[in-house]
N, C-alpha and C positions, 0 to 999 in steps of 0.2 A: 318150379323156383328156379331162382337166379343162380346163374353159377359165372364166374370169371371166366371170361373170352379172352384167348391170345390175340394179341397183336392190337389194334386202335379201337375194336368194338365194346372194350367195357365190361358189363353183363350181359351174358344171354339168357332170355327166360327157355327154361327146359320142361318139356312134357313127359314124364312116365306115367303110361297107364297099364292095366291090365283090362283089356277088352271081355264084355261076359261072354261064357262060353256059348258058343253056336253063333256068337256075333261075327259078323265081317268088320268092323270097324277099319278104317285106315287112318293114317295122318291125315290124309286130304280132306277127308269127309268130316274129321273133328274137328280141323282147320276153319274149314267154313260154316260149321255149327256155332264155334266159337265166335268167328267174326260177326258174327248176326249180335251178340251181344258184351264184346269187348274191342275197345280200341286198337287200332294197328300196331302202336307202341307195345302193348300186351301181349299180344299174339306169339306165341312159342315159336323159337325159329329151330330148336333142336328135338326130336322126339325118341322115345322110347319104348317098345312096345315088352309088356313082361310076360313070362304066364303066372305069376304071382309079384306081391310085392314084398322087398326084401324087408325083414323084422330083425332089430338090434335085439339085446341081452333084456331088454324091457318089455319085447313084445311090438315096439311102435316101430313107425316105418324107417326103416335105416337110411336116412338124409344125406349121411356122412357117404355110405356105400353108391349111392345115386349120384352125386355131386362127382366122387372119383370118375364113375362108369362114362359120364357124361365129360369129362376132363381128358379120359382116353381118347372115347370118340372124337373130340374136336381136334386134338394133336396131330393125326394125318394132315386135314384140311391147313392146319396153321402153317406146318412144314411145308406144303405143297404151295401155296400161296405164296409163303417166302422164297421160293425157289419160282417161283415165277416172277416175282419183283426181281432178283438177282439176275435172272435171264435177260429179262427189259432192260437191265443195266450193264449187262456183256459178261456178266460172271455166272458161276454154278455153284449150288451149295455144296459145302464141302462133307456134310452130314446126310446121310443115308435117309430116306424118307420110311420112317416106321409104318408098319401094313396095321390094319385096323382088327381089331380083336372080335 
């Protein structure tokens, strides 16, 4: 799924998946497999491993919840990157960097 990314990235491709029970599928092995069939710009840059897919009231995958989780996951990186940019210019960020959930 595409999720709006903070900063200059625009949209980020995100992947949430549920590995088969007993499977030791990692983000790296999945990314390597996808790289064989997808062009680089289509490869996910953010990953989330779940025990089960979230469902909405209609029993469909809750894409709204997934997008919110990816947005929350990206916030600390955005604040950290902004802090690094400010430090390079001799300033420090005034807001505290939130911790990831």
